[in-house]
C-alpha positions in Angstrom: -62.2 -22.3 -49.8 -63.9 -21.1 -46.6 -62.7 -18.3 -44.3 -60.2 -19.6 -41.8 -59.6 -18.3 -38.2 -56.5 -18.9 -36.2 -56.5 -17.9 -32.5 -53.1 -17.9 -30.9 -53.5 -18.3 -27.1 -50.6 -17.6 -24.6 -49.7 -20.3 -22.2 -50.3 -18.0 -19.2 -52.6 -17.3 -17.6 -54.3 -20.7 -18.0 -57.8 -19.1 -17.9 -57.3 -17.9 -21.5 -56.9 -21.5 -22.8 -59.7 -22.8 -20.6 -62.2 -20.1 -21.8 -61.4 -20.3 -25.5 -61.2 -24.1 -25.6 -64.6 -24.2 -23.9 -66.1 -21.8 -26.4 -64.5 -23.7 -29.3 -66.2 -26.9 -28.0 -69.5 -25.1 -27.8 -69.1 -23.8 -31.4 -67.0 -26.5 -33.1 -65.9 -25.5 -36.5 -63.1 -26.9 -38.7 -62.4 -23.3 -39.8 -61.1 -22.4 -36.3 -57.7 -23.4 -35.1 -56.5 -22.8 -31.5 -52.7 -22.4 -31.6 -50.1 -21.4 -29.0 -49.0 -17.7 -28.8 -45.4 -16.9 -27.9 -46.5 -13.4 -26.8 -48.5 -12.4 -23.8 -51.6 -11.5 -25.8 -54.3 -13.4 -27.7 -53.8 -12.9 -31.4 -56.7 -13.7 -33.8 -56.0 -13.9 -37.5 -59.0 -14.2 -40.0 -58.1 -15.0 -43.6 -60.8 -14.6 -46.2 -60.0 -16.1 -49.6 -60.7 -14.5 -52.9 -64.3 -14.8 -54.1 -64.5 -16.7 -57.4 -67.6 -14.8 -58.7 -67.2 -11.3 -57.5 -63.4 -11.4 -57.9 -63.1 -9.9 -54.4 -59.4 -10.3 -53.5 -58.3 -12.3 -50.5 -57.5 -10.4 -47.3 -56.2 -11.1 -43.8 -57.2 -9.2 -40.6 -55.3 -9.6 -37.4 -56.8 -8.5 -34.0 -55.8 -8.6 -30.4 -57.6 -9.5 -27.2 -60.4 -11.8 -25.9 -63.2 -9.9 -27.6 -61.7 -10.4 -31.1 -61.2 -14.1 -30.4 -64.8 -14.5 -29.3 -66.1 -12.7 -32.4 -64.1 -15.1 -34.6 -65.5 -18.1 -32.8 -69.1 -16.7 -33.1 -68.8 -16.0 -36.8 -67.5 -19.5 -37.4 -70.7 -21.1 -36.0 -73.5 -18.6 -35.3 -75.9 -21.4 -34.3 -74.2 -21.7 -30.9 -75.2 -18.1 -30.2 -72.0 -17.4 -28.3 -72.8 -13.7 -28.6 -76.5 -14.1 -28.1 -79.3 -14.5 -30.6 -80.2 -10.8 -31.0 -78.5 -7.4 -31.4 -79.5 -6.5 -27.8 -78.1 -9.7 -26.4 -74.9 -9.3 -28.4 -74.4 -5.9 -27.0 -74.9 -7.2 -23.5 -72.5 -10.1 -24.0 -69.8 -7.9 -25.5 -70.3 -5.4 -22.7 -69.7 -8.1 -20.0 -66.6 -9.3 -21.9 -65.2 -5.7 -22.3 -65.8 -5.1 -18.6 -64.0 -8.3 -17.6 -61.1 -7.5 -19.8 -60.8 -4.0 -18.4 -61.2 -4.9 -14.7 -60.0 -8.5 -14.3 -57.0 -8.8 -16.6 -54.8 -6.0 -15.1 -54.7 -7.6 -11.6 -53.4 -10.8 -13.1 -50.1 -9.1 -13.9 -49.7 -7.8 -10.3 -47.7 -10.1 -8.0 -49.3 -8.9 -4.8 -52.4 -10.8 -3.9 -54.2 -8.0 -2.0 -55.3 -6.3 -5.2 -56.5 -9.5 -6.8 -58.6 -10.3 -3.7 -60.1 -6.8 -3.7 -61.0 -7.0 -7.4 -62.6 -10.4 -7.0 -64.7 -9.1 -4.2 -65.9 -6.0 -6.1 -66.5 -7.6 -9.5 -67.9 -10.8 -8.0 -70.4 -8.7 -6.0 -71.6 -7.0 -9.2 -72.1 -10.4 -10.8 -74.0 -11.7 -7.8 -76.3 -8.7 -7.7 -77.0 -9.1 -11.4 -77.9 -12.8 -11.1 -79.9 -12.2 -7.9 -81.8 -9.2 -9.2 -83.4 -11.1 -12.1 -83.2 -14.6 -10.6 -81.0 -15.5 -13.5 -79.0 -18.7 -14.2 -76.7 -17.0 -16.8 -75.5 -13.5 -17.3 -77.4 -12.8 -20.6 -80.6 -14.6 -21.7 -81.7 -18.1 -20.6 -78.6 -19.9 -22.0 -74.9 -20.1 -21.8 -73.0 -17.4 -23.7 -69.5 -16.3 -24.1 -70.1 -13.7 -21.3 -70.5 -16.5 -18.8 -67.4 -18.4 -19.9 -65.0 -15.5 -20.1 -66.1 -13.8 -16.8 -66.2 -17.1 -14.9 -62.8 -18.2 -16.1 -61.1 -14.8 -15.3 -62.8 -14.7 -11.9 -61.6 -18.3 -11.2 -58.1 -17.4 -12.2 -58.1 -14.3 -9.9 -59.6 -16.3 -7.0 -56.6 -18.7 -7.3 -54.0 -15.9 -7.5 -55.7 -14.1 -4.5 -54.4 -16.9 -2.2 -57.2 -16.1 0.2 -60.3 -17.8 1.3 -63.2 -16.6 -0.9 -66.7 -16.5 0.5 -69.3 -16.1 -2.2 -73.0 -15.5 -2.2 -75.2 -18.5 -3.0 -76.1 -17.2 -6.4 -72.5 -16.5 -7.4 -71.2 -19.8 -6.0 -73.9 -21.7 -7.9 -73.0 -19.9 -11.1 -69.3 -20.4 -10.7 -69.8 -24.1 -10.0 -71.9 -24.4 -13.1 -69.7 -22.5 -15.5 -66.1 -22.3 -14.2 -66.0 -25.7 -12.6 -68.6 -27.8 -14.4 -68.2 -26.5 -18.0 -64.7 -24.9 -18.1 -63.0 -27.4 -15.8 -61.3 -24.7 -13.8 -60.2 -25.4 -10.3 -61.4 -22.9 -7.6 -62.2 -23.1 -3.9 -65.1 -21.2 -2.6 -67.1 -21.0 0.6 -70.8 -20.2 1.0 -71.1 -16.7 2.3 -74.8 -16.2 2.3 -76.8 -13.8 0.0 -75.7 -10.4 1.3 -72.0 -10.1 0.7 -68.8 -11.5 -0.7 -66.2 -11.8 2.0 -62.4 -12.0 1.5 -60.6 -13.2 4.6 -57.1 -11.6 4.8 -54.3 -11.5 7.3 -53.5 -8.0 8.6 -50.2 -6.7 9.8 -49.7 -5.7 13.4 -51.7 -2.5 14.2 -51.6 -0.1 17.0 -54.8 0.4 19.0 -56.6 3.7 19.0 -57.2 5.3 22.4 -60.1 7.6 21.3 -63.6 6.8 22.4 -65.6 4.8 19.8 -69.2 5.3 18.9 -72.0 2.7 18.5 -71.1 2.3 14.9 -67.6 1.2 15.8 -69.1 -1.3 18.3 -71.3 -2.8 15.6 -68.3 -3.2 13.3 -66.4 -5.1 16.1 -63.5 -2.7 16.1 -60.8 -2.9 18.7 -61.5 -2.2 22.3 -60.8 1.4 23.6 -57.9 2.5 25.7 -56.0 -0.9 25.6 -52.8 0.6 24.3 -51.8 -2.9 23.1 -50.6 -4.3 19.9 -52.2 -7.4 18.5 -52.5 -9.4 15.3 -55.9 -10.4 13.8 -58.1 -11.0 10.9 -60.7 -8.6 9.5 -63.4 -9.3 6.9 -63.6 -6.8 4.1 -67.4 -6.8 3.9 -68.4 -3.4 2.6 -69.4 -3.7 -1.0 -67.9 -1.3 -3.5 -71.4 0.3 -4.1 -71.1 1.9 -0.6 -68.0 3.7 -1.8 -69.2 4.4 -5.3 -72.8 5.3 -4.6 -75.5 5.7 -7.2 -76.6 9.2 -6.5 -77.8 11.5 -9.3 -75.5 14.4 -8.3 -71.8 14.1 -8.5 -71.3 15.9 -5.2 -73.4 13.5 -3.1 -71.3 11.0 -1.2 -72.8 7.8 0.1 -73.5 7.9 3.8 -72.0 4.4 4.2 -68.2 4.6 4.6 -65.5 2.0 4.5 -63.8 1.5 7.9 -60.5 3.4 7.6 -58.6 0.7 9.4 -59.7 -1.8 6.8 -58.8 0.4 3.9 -55.4 1.2 5.2 -54.7 -2.4 6.0 -54.2 -4.9 3.1 -51.2 -5.0 1.0 -51.9 -2.0 -1.1 -54.6 -0.3 1.0 -56.3 1.2 -2.1 -58.9 -0.2 -4.4 -59.3 0.1 -8.2 -62.7 1.3 -9.1 -64.1 -1.3 -11.5 -67.2 0.5 -12.6 -66.5 4.2 -13.4 -70.1 4.6 -14.8 -71.4 4.6 -11.2 -69.7 8.0 -10.6 -71.5 10.7 -12.5 -68.5 12.9 -13.1 -66.6 10.0 -14.6 -69.3 9.4 -17.2 -68.7 12.9 -18.5 -65.1 12.0 -19.4 -66.3 10.0 -22.4 -63.4 8.3 -24.2 -60.6 10.1 -22.3 -58.4 7.5 -20.7 -58.6 7.5 -16.9 -58.2 5.3 -13.9 -60.0 5.8 -10.5 -58.7 4.6 -7.1 -60.9 4.4 -4.0 -59.1 5.3 -0.7 -60.0 6.6 2.8 -61.9 9.9 2.8 -59.5 12.9 2.8 -60.8 16.4 3.6 -57.5 18.2 3.2 -54.4 17.9 1.1 -52.3 16.5 3.9 -54.9 13.9 4.6 -55.0 13.0 0.9 -51.2 12.6 0.7 -51.4 10.2 3.6 -54.5 8.3 2.5 -53.4 7.9 -1.2 -49.7 7.9 -1.7 -48.4 8.1 -5.3 -48.3 5.7 -7.0 -51.5 4.3 -5.3 -50.9 0.7 -6.3 -48.0 -1.2 -7.8 -47.7 -0.5 -11.5 -49.8 2.7 -11.4 -48.4 5.9 -12.9 -46.2 8.2 -10.8 -47.6 11.7 -10.7 -49.0 14.3 -8.4 -52.1 15.1 -6.4 -53.9 18.4 -6.7 -54.8 21.3 -4.3 -58.2 22.8 -5.3 -59.5 26.2 -4.2 -62.8 27.9 -4.8 -62.2 31.6 -4.7 -64.5 34.6 -5.2 -64.0 38.3 -5.9 -66.8 40.8 -6.0 -65.5 42.4 -9.2 -63.9 39.5 -11.1 -66.3 36.6 -10.1 -65.6 33.0 -9.1 -62.4 30.9 -9.7 -61.7 27.2 -9.5 -57.9 27.0 -8.9 -56.2 23.7 -9.3 -52.5 23.5 -8.4 -49.8 21.1 -7.2 -50.0 20.4 -3.4 -46.9 22.4 -2.7 -47.6 25.3 -4.9 -47.8 28.8 -3.4 -51.4 29.8 -3.8 -51.3 33.0 -1.9 -54.4 35.0 -2.8 -52.7 38.3 -3.3 -50.0 36.8 -5.5 -52.6 34.8 -7.4 -54.5 38.0 -8.3 -51.3 39.4 -9.8 -50.5 36.2 -11.7 -54.0 36.4 -13.2 -53.4 40.0 -14.2 -56.7 41.0 -12.6 -57.3 44.7 -13.1 -58.0 47.1 -10.4 -58.5 46.3 -6.7 -58.7 42.5 -6.1 -59.8 40.7 -3.0 -59.8 37.0 -3.6 -61.5 35.1 -0.8 -62.6 31.5 -0.2 -66.2 31.0 -1.4 -68.7 29.8 1.2 -70.3 26.4 1.2 -73.6 27.7 -0.4 -71.8 29.4 -3.3 -69.6 26.2 -3.8 -72.7 24.0 -4.0 -74.6 26.4 -6.3 -71.7 27.0 -8.7 -70.0 23.5 -8.8 -72.6 21.2 -7.1 -70.0 19.8 -4.7 -69.4 19.8 -0.9 -66.3 21.3 0.8 -63.5 18.8 0.8 -64.7 17.0 -2.3 -63.6 19.6 -4.9 -61.5 18.7 -7.9 -60.9 20.2 -11.4 -63.5 17.9 -13.0 -66.2 19.6 -10.9 -66.0 22.5 -13.4 -68.4 20.4 -15.6 -71.2 21.3 -13.2 -70.8 25.0 -14.1 -73.2 25.0 -17.1 -73.6 28.8 -16.9 -69.9 29.4 -17.4 -69.7 31.7 -14.3 -66.6 30.1 -12.9 -63.1 30.7 -14.3 -60.8 27.7 -14.5 -57.3 28.3 -13.4 -54.8 25.4 -13.7 -51.1 25.1 -12.7 -49.1 25.0 -15.9 -46.9 22.3 -14.5 -50.0 20.1 -14.1 -50.9 20.6 -17.7 -47.5 19.1 -18.7 -47.6 16.2 -16.1 -47.9 12.6 -17.2 -50.3 11.8 -14.4 -52.6 14.1 -12.3 -54.6 12.6 -9.5 -57.7 14.6 -8.4 -61.1 14.0 -6.8 -64.0 13.2 -9.2 -66.4 15.1 -6.9 -65.8 12.8 -4.0 -63.0 12.8 -1.4 -62.8 9.0 -1.1 -61.6 8.6 -4.7 -58.8 10.0 -6.9 -58.9 9.8 -10.7 -55.7 9.7 -12.7 -55.6 11.7 -16.0 -52.7 13.0 -18.0 -52.3 16.7 -17.8 -53.0 17.2 -21.5 -56.2 15.1 -21.2 -57.3 17.1 -18.2 -56.9 20.3 -20.2 -58.8 18.7 -23.1 -61.6 17.6 -20.8 -62.0 21.2 -19.4 -61.7 22.8 -22.9 -63.5 20.4 -25.2 -66.1 18.6 -23.1 -67.1 21.3 -20.5 -66.5 24.2 -22.9 -64.5 26.3 -20.4 -61.4 28.2 -21.2 -58.4 27.3 -19.2 -56.0 29.9 -17.7 -52.6 28.3 -17.2 -50.2 30.0 -14.8 -46.9 29.1 -13.3 -47.2 29.4 -9.5 -43.4 29.3 -9.1 -43.0 32.5 -11.3 -43.0 36.0 -10.0 -46.1 38.0 -10.9 -44.0 40.4 -13.1 -42.6 37.6 -15.3 -45.8 35.5 -15.5 -47.6 35.3 -18.8 -51.2 34.1 -18.7 -52.5 32.0 -21.6 -56.3 32.4 -22.1 -58.8 31.6 -24.8 -57.6 29.0 -27.2 -54.0 29.3 -25.9 -53.5 26.2 -23.8 -49.8 26.1 -23.1 -47.8 29.2 -22.0 -44.8 30.3 -24.1 -41.6 31.1 -22.3 -40.8 34.7 -22.6 -37.8 35.6 -24.6 -35.0 37.4 -22.8 -34.4 41.0 -23.9 -31.0 42.5 -24.6 -28.7 42.7 -21.6 -29.6 45.6 -19.2 -33.2 45.8 -20.4 -36.2 44.7 -18.5 -38.3 41.7 -19.8 -41.4 42.6 -21.9 -44.7 42.2 -20.1 -47.0 39.5 -21.2 -49.6 41.7 -22.9 -47.0 43.6 -24.9 -45.2 40.4 -26.0 -48.5 38.7 -27.0 -49.4 41.8 -29.1 -46.0 41.7 -30.9 -47.1 38.5 -32.7 -50.0 40.3 -34.3 -48.4 43.7 -35.0 -46.1 44.2 -37.9 -42.9 45.9 -37.1 -41.5 48.4 -39.6 -40.5 46.6 -42.8 -42.5 43.4 -42.0 -45.5 42.2 -43.9 -46.9 39.4 -41.6 -46.9 37.1 -44.7 -44.8 34.5 -42.8 -46.1 32.3 -40.1 -46.1 34.1 -36.7 -46.0 31.0 -34.6 -43.8 27.9 -34.6 -45.4 24.5 -34.5 -43.8 23.6 -31.1 -44.3 27.1 -29.7 -48.1 27.3 -29.9 -49.7 24.5 -31.9 -53.2 25.9 -32.1 -52.1 29.3 -33.4 -49.6 27.7 -35.8 -52.4 25.6 -37.2 -54.7 28.6 -37.7 -51.8 30.6 -39.4 -50.9 27.7 -41.6 -54.4 27.0 -43.1 -55.0 30.7 -43.7 -51.6 31.7 -45.2 -51.5 28.5 -47.4 -54.9 29.5 -48.8 -56.6 26.3 -47.6 -59.6 28.0 -46.0 -61.3 31.3 -45.5 -63.6 32.1 -42.6 -67.3 32.6 -43.0 -69.7 34.8 -41.1 -71.5 31.8 -39.5 -69.4 30.2 -36.7 -68.2 26.7 -37.4 -68.7 27.1 -41.2 -65.7 27.6 -43.5 -64.9 28.2 -47.2 -62.7 25.5 -48.7 -60.5 27.3 -51.1 -59.4 25.7 -54.4 -56.1 24.6 -52.9 -57.8 22.4 -50.2 -60.6 21.3 -52.4 -58.1 20.1 -55.0 -56.6 17.8 -52.3 -60.1 16.5 -51.4 -60.6 15.8 -55.1 -57.4 13.8 -55.2 -58.7 11.7 -52.3 -62.0 11.3 -54.1 -60.3 10.1 -57.3 -58.2 7.5 -55.5 -61.1 6.3 -53.3 -63.6 6.1 -56.2 -61.2 3.8 -58.1 -60.8 1.5 -55.2 -64.5 1.2 -54.3 -65.5 0.5 -57.9 -63.2 -2.5 -57.7 -65.3 -3.8 -54.8 -68.5 -3.3 -56.8 -69.6 -0.1 -55.0 -71.6 2.5 -57.1 -71.9 6.2 -56.4 -75.3 7.7 -55.8 -77.0 10.7 -54.2 -79.8 11.0 -51.7 -81.7 14.1 -50.5 -80.3 16.5 -47.8 -83.4 16.4 -45.7 -85.0 13.7 -43.5 -88.4 13.8 -41.9 -88.7 13.7 -38.1 -90.5 10.4 -37.9 -87.8 8.6 -39.9 -84.9 10.1 -38.0 -86.5 9.2 -34.7 -87.5 5.7 -35.7 -84.2 4.2 -34.3 -84.0 5.4 -30.6 -80.3 4.7 -30.0 -79.4 6.3 -33.3 -81.3 9.6 -32.8 -80.1 9.8 -29.2 -76.5 9.7 -30.4 -77.1 12.5 -32.9 -79.8 14.5 -31.1 -77.6 17.3 -29.7 -76.1 17.9 -33.2 -79.2 17.8 -35.4 -80.1 21.1 -37.2 -83.8 21.5 -38.0 -85.7 23.5 -40.6 -88.9 24.9 -39.0 -89.9 27.7 -41.4 -90.7 28.2 -45.0 -90.6 31.9 -45.7 -92.7 33.4 -42.9 -94.8 30.2 -42.4 -94.1 27.5 -39.9 -93.7 24.0 -41.3 -96.3 21.5 -40.2 -93.5 19.1 -39.2 -89.8 20.1 -38.6 -87.4 18.7 -41.2 -83.9 17.6 -40.1 -80.8 18.4 -42.1 -78.8 15.3 -42.8 -76.5 14.4 -39.8 -75.9 11.0 -41.4 -77.9 9.1 -44.0 -78.9 5.8 -42.5 -82.5 6.9 -41.9 -82.6 8.6 -45.3 -81.4 5.7 -47.4 -82.8 2.6 -45.7 -86.5 3.1 -46.6 -85.3 2.9 -50.2 -83.3 -0.2 -49.4 -86.5 -1.8 -48.2 -88.1 -1.1 -51.6 -85.1 -2.2 -53.7 -84.3 -5.5 -51.8 -86.8 -8.3 -52.2 -84.7 -11.4 -53.1 -81.3 -12.8 -52.5 -80.6 -11.9 -56.1 -80.7 -8.2 -55.1 -77.8 -8.7 -52.7 -75.2 -7.5 -52.0 -76.3 -3.9 -52.5 -73.3 -1.5 -52.3 -73.6 2.2 -52.7 -71.5 5.3 -51.8 -72.4 9.0 -51.6 -70.2 12.1 -51.7 -72.1 14.8 -49.9 -72.1 17.4 -47.2 -73.3 16.8 -43.6 -74.5 19.2 -40.9 -73.8 18.5 -37.3 -74.3 21.6 -35.1 -71.2 21.3 -33.0 -70.9 24.0 -30.3 -67.5 23.1 -28.7 -64.5 24.9 -30.2 -65.2 24.5 -34.0 -61.9 24.1 -35.8 -61.4 24.0 -39.6 -61.2 20.5 -41.0 -61.3 18.9 -37.5 -64.6 19.9 -36.0 -67.1 22.0 -38.0 -70.8 22.4 -38.3 -70.8 21.5 -42.0 -68.3 19.2 -43.6 -67.8 17.1 -46.7 -67.5 13.3 -46.6 -68.2 10.1 -48.3 -70.5 7.5 -46.8 -70.8 4.0 -48.0 -73.8 1.8 -47.2 -74.2 -1.9 -48.1 -76.6 -4.7 -47.4 -75.6 -8.4 -47.4 -77.2 -11.8 -47.1 -74.9 -13.0 -44.3 -72.9 -11.8 -41.4 -69.7 -13.0 -43.0 -70.2 -10.9 -46.1 -71.0 -7.8 -44.0 -68.0 -8.3 -41.7 -65.8 -8.7 -44.8 -67.2 -5.4 -46.2 -66.4 -3.6 -42.9 -62.8 -4.8 -43.0 -62.4 -4.0 -46.7 -63.7 -0.4 -46.1 -61.4 -0.1 -43.1 -58.4 -1.2 -45.2 -59.4 1.5 -47.8 -59.2 4.1 -45.1 -55.8 2.9 -44.1 -54.9 3.4 -47.7 -56.2 6.9 -47.8 -54.1 7.9 -44.9 -50.9 5.8 -45.5 -50.8 5.4 -49.2 -52.3 8.8 -50.3 -51.5 11.2 -47.4 -48.4 9.4 -46.0 -49.9 9.5 -42.5 -49.4 6.3 -40.4 -52.6 5.0 -38.7 -53.6 2.1 -36.4 -56.7 0.0 -37.1 -58.8 -1.2 -34.3 -62.2 -1.5 -32.6 -64.2 1.2 -30.8 -65.6 0.4 -27.3 -69.3 -0.2 -26.7 -69.6 3.4 -25.5 -67.8 4.8 -28.5 -69.4 2.7 -31.2 -71.8 4.2 -33.8 -75.2 5.0 -32.3 -77.5 2.1 -33.2 -74.8 0.0 -34.7 -73.5 -3.4 -33.7 -69.7 -2.9 -34.0 -67.4 0.0 -35.0 -63.9 -0.3 -36.4 -61.6 2.7 -36.7 -58.4 4.1 -38.1 -56.7 6.3 -35.5 -53.8 8.7 -36.3 -51.4 10.3 -33.9 -50.5 14.0 -33.7 -46.9 14.1 -32.3 -46.8 17.7 -31.2 -50.1 17.5 -29.3 -49.3 14.0 -28.0 -52.8 12.9 -28.7 -54.6 10.4 -31.0 -57.4 11.5 -33.4 -60.1 9.4 -35.1 -59.3 9.3 -38.8 -62.2 7.2 -40.3 -64.7 4.6 -39.1 -66.4 1.5 -40.6 -69.5 0.1 -38.9 -71.2 -3.2 -38.9 -74.8 -2.3 -38.3 -75.9 -5.9 -37.8 -79.6 -6.3 -38.4 -80.9 -3.5 -36.2 -81.7 -1.0 -39.0 -82.9 -3.8 -41.3 -85.5 -4.8 -38.7 -86.4 -1.1 -38.2 -86.9 -0.4 -41.9 -88.1 -3.9 -42.9 -85.2 -4.7 -45.2 -86.0 -8.3 -45.7 -85.4 -10.7 -48.6 -86.4 -14.2 -49.8 -83.4 -16.5 -49.4 -82.4 -19.3 -51.7 -84.2 -21.7 -49.5 -87.5 -19.8 -49.9 -87.5 -18.4 -46.3 -87.7 -14.7 -45.4 -84.5 -13.4 -44.0 -83.2 -10.1 -42.7 -80.3 -8.3 -44.3 -77.0 -7.5 -42.6 -75.8 -3.9 -43.2 -72.7 -1.8 -43.0 -71.9 1.9 -43.2 -68.5 3.6 -43.4 -67.4 7.1 -43.8 -64.4 9.4 -44.2 -64.5 13.2 -44.0 -62.4 16.3 -44.8 -60.9 15.7 -41.3 -58.3 13.8 -43.4 -56.9 17.2 -44.6 -56.6 18.5 -41.0 -54.8 15.4 -39.9 -52.4 15.6 -42.8 -51.7 19.3 -42.0 -51.0 18.6 -38.3 -48.7 15.6 -39.0 -46.6 16.9 -41.9 -46.7 20.7 -41.5 -43.6 22.5 -40.3 -42.6 26.0 -39.2 -42.6 27.1 -42.9 -46.2 26.0 -43.5 -47.8 23.1 -45.3 -45.9 20.0 -46.3 -48.0 18.1 -48.9 -47.5 14.5 -50.1 -46.8 14.6 -53.8 -49.8 12.3 -54.6 -52.4 14.9 -53.6 -50.5 18.2 -53.9 -52.4 20.4 -56.5 -49.0 21.5 -57.7 -46.2 19.0 -57.5 -43.4 21.2 -58.7 -43.0 25.0 -59.2 -40.5 26.7 -61.4 -39.2 30.0 -60.1 -36.9 31.9 -62.5 -34.1 34.0 -60.9 -34.3 37.2 -62.9 -31.5 39.8 -63.0 -30.4 42.6 -65.2 -27.9 40.4 -67.0 -30.4 37.6 -67.4 -34.0 39.1 -67.8 -37.1 37.0 -68.0 -37.2 37.2 -71.7 -33.9 35.2 -71.8 -35.0 32.7 -69.2 -38.5 32.2 -70.5 -37.7 29.7 -73.4 -35.6 27.5 -71.1 -38.3 27.6 -68.3 -41.1 26.7 -70.8 -39.0 23.8 -72.1 -38.7 22.4 -68.5 -42.4 23.1 -68.0 -43.4 21.1 -71.1 -41.1 18.2 -70.2 -42.6 17.9 -66.7 -46.1 18.1 -68.0 -45.4 15.4 -70.5 -44.2 13.2 -67.7 -47.5 13.6 -65.9 -46.2 16.1 -63.2 -48.5 18.8 -62.1 -46.2 21.8 -62.5 -46.5 25.6 -62.5 -44.2 28.3 -63.8 -44.3 31.4 -61.5 -43.2 34.1 -64.0 -44.9 36.9 -62.2 -42.7 39.9 -62.5 -44.2 42.0 -59.7 -43.0 39.5 -57.0 -39.3 38.9 -56.2 -37.9 35.4 -55.9 -37.8 35.5 -52.0 -41.5 36.3 -51.9 -42.2 33.4 -54.2 -40.1 31.0 -52.2 -42.1 31.9 -49.0 -45.4 31.7 -50.9 -44.9 28.2 -52.3 -43.3 26.8 -49.1 -46.4 27.9 -47.2 -48.5 26.1 -49.7 -46.5 22.9 -49.3 -45.4 22.4 -52.9 -43.0 19.3 -52.8 -40.5 20.5 -55.3 -39.1 23.9 -56.2 -36.9 24.4 -59.3 -34.9 27.6 -59.5 
């Protein structure tokens, strides 16, 4: 029985049905069924039956969105090349589809047509430039692909919802007529707008004439006549392409000389534009996978201008939040500061110096334009908190309003004053801390300097000071912070000093140390896994080994080192790992003739051997797994179990004869990782796909299990399973003779899970007493603590305790009797609670 694919398509918008019906007709397959979805999303269900020879069990995978539906159609009939005929073409096609989903789908849910018209103009202009630049007929390659069908149908739907006359360039109009109208049978009205621009004609509301003198630029733009003092209605053409607002400069501070006419931007129904291509703004590319949305608005040099040019929320449906006020201050003794606060915050320099606890005489003044350009590579009026990324020398101190750090939405300039980027407060802090490597000082601008406590270093959120006894003055910040680290008389500091909700980072450090999970080492980013944590890792290994053997996967081991030429053979792969690769350059006192890399991952180590082992279809599938250590020289805030320079993991690598087999292996591995988290560690996860930018370097597709850390309010990557396609097979010549006698290229997968699983488990389950371990992996599942007294000494209790111990061991319970006479019961309770033992018997 073959694999079946059911794609449930919602009735609205109609472009979904038009696009997927067209693709289904291009790649007809009886294994694909288009059904009607009663939800608002496209739901794709792929059912793979059990394999009669390998005894592989049947499984079903459900995915959401257009991309998943297109992949299912492509896998049903690869001869149609819906995703292209090569790995490069597939990447380009999927990139077009992802961009269309990200930029064209959101406006379909907005009732106002102004936003739809704007997005059509901006996105359509990009399509037109792409077609015109290469004199292309289709978006990818020389033939119709899924990229053409999806993009054309979504554009056609938006053109209809815009309810405005759309003028398109010749190239775009020809392409839309060919694909949207001719192939997909969509209805759309377009006008020929020449080759230079896309024009959207829209009615403007009554506007008051300006009386100021207008320069020659205004005359060329046909703006209103001066000194008329009249009111009139009219039409205006929104002709300026988005590229004039976005720019393509190499520096984040450079603003394009071309500006959008302010009257045009402030006209329309929303007056503000969604930025469809964040990659065109240098600072936004640094954000990586952090969720963000950028809006284009009239230039604003001051906070008051910004509040008028970009009200909150900027468009219907956007998050309500706050803008920021940004100051670049300098002090001769204390250096430079980038201060980001709420627009109405009191940023008096003298008060700020006290809030920052700056010692000695302070004289904070505004930095001059030259210093601003040199330190943060930005012009006056364009400053925002993300500009701290330009401070590679770490000479500027980042100061952030603590209320911004807790806000759901913070709008700030991405190095340009005609744009505002929306981030959550926690993501803004994470960007500054994790990506730029700067520490963040969080202060409350509403507090008095005497009561303010400044959180620096790893402390990201300020604790509220406890009130002293009546009549006493509050403790100052420094003294109160020290109290956590200094034992009062009679205290041992053997209990956790921080609550989980009070200070998550310090609680995590306390927990893994006091529970004897790790010990620190004298090389930064390297840690000792103590027996308690390694036993948990062994439990995961035991469970996982049993599962992969059922899938026909065998364990093996490859060398730790890889030669430079092999590592660099795959350009995208090495580029993705280059900053983290550690190199061996010496042997004793002698330099090596060629540097040797320490394994960051094993694709380039294993695949030359694959080429030797695989010669015929009889050698496939090849499935191996390796338990090993990996070195990735992370420099940003190393954290035990979560981000370290050396860590333990398993990595599976397989080779298959067909795409279907490799795709099935990817999903099977992903399901095993779900089992590791949910069945073994009792941590809920969500399975899904990584974006093109986040996928494995050199791979074709990456799936992931993502966990959620409630206290931090953030997701964390749990494990990944990659479909490598045929890229590495072509690179390392992994080819085989098929059953028909022809030479074919293998399809490959790789999948891995690390000791990060332990860190996620700790963060999710741990409480204010320490670890909370799931019984399945707890090294000790039950502990017996005898309560000894003069009337009932240990000699009397011992036989009874040993009887319970024997019964529990006979039942398969990992149990320990704590009969140490030099510790009292209270100490033992605390000790085993910190270690997370599930059951205590007293």
